[in-house]
N, C-alpha and C positions, 0 to 999 in steps of 0.2 A: 504493499499500499504504499503511495506519495503523499504526504501531508504537504501543505503550503505555511513556506515561513517565506515571510514578508523582508523586500529585500532592503526596505526603510528602518526595520527593525536592529535593533543589538538584543542578543539573549539571555540567561540566567542559567546556569547549567541545571536548574531545578525547575527550566521552561516555561519561566515568567519572561515576557519582552517588555523592554521599552525602546518607544518610539519619540523625538522631538518632535512638538505641536507649536503652537504660537505661543512661544515665550515658557509653555511647561513642559513635561514628558510625559507624557501618556503610558498606563502602565498595562499589561494584561496576560492570559494566557497565552500559549501557543497553541497550534492545532494542533500538535501531538499527544498535549495534555491533554486537550478537552476529549481526545478521544481514548485514550486511555483511563481518564475517567469515567467516562459513560454519560448515561444520561445526568448532567447537574439539575441539582433539587435545591438548596440554597448556598446565598455566598454571604458570607456576614465581612464589611470594611469599616474600616477606620474611619471617621468624622474629619468632613473639614477643617484646618486650625489642627489635627493631628501630627507628629512627626514619625517619620519610617527612617531607618537605616538598614543601609545596604547588606543585603546576609540575612535582613533578621526578617523573624514571621510579622507580616502588616494585617491577615487575617486570614479566615478559615473558608474552604472550600468544600461542598456534599455532594457526592455525585449517588448513586442509585449501589455503586459498589464500592465507596468509598470516603472517608474524611479526609481531607488532605490540608498543609498549614500552608498560606500563602507567603512566599517571601518577595522582600523590594531588592528590585536591580541595583537601584541608587538611593541615596540618602536625600532627604529633603522635606517640605511642609506640604500635607494633601491641600489644596487647591478645594480638589471638587472631584465627588463619587458618583460612580452610575447607578442613578436611583432607579432605575428602571431594573436592574439585576434584581429589585425586594420582590418586585412581581411576576417578572419574568426572568428567571433564571439561568432558561434556559438560550436565550442569544451567546451566552458563550458557548454552548454548542454550536448554534445556531450559525454564529458570526463572529468568533473568537478576536480577530483583528479590528473589528469595526462596532457594530451596537454591543460585541458582548466586553466591553474594555471596564475595567474596573475603577479606577482611580489615576488622577492626573496630579502630579508634584510640581512644588517650585525646587528645581535643583538647587543642589548647595555645594556639589563641587563637578563639574563641567566634564573632570578627565574621568570619573565614573563610570560614566557613558561609556568613554572608547576602550574603556578593562571587560567591558561584556561580551562575549562571545559576538564573533561576525555572523551575520547569516551561511554563508559557508561553512564557517568551525562547526556552530549548530546542526546544519543537514547534516555534517560528518557524527556529530554526538547521536541521534539519530538515528542514522542509517542501518 
């Protein structure tokens, strides 16, 4: 099976992605991760204004198969969360890089984005 890996994202080895948006960094989980989890039934996210730290857990995702922690690919202050996931967690399965995004952060350190896996490195990891 081939999984979508977006060229404009950087990846954490725990399958979270980060993508530069207008002044912030948007975060979610990869197509590979949502497939491994199966049908997502619940997502717990931090509140706007909370701080997240690279490599530390920021929330929980629950599927019919498992409950997993979500890890921050970068450090920063949460500026927005995807409230649509409260009523429609299946958006993570349907569109993990689009409507299924999880949070946006105001990045503390630009170099953290560069330290993440490139799309090619991530594709090698999930192959």
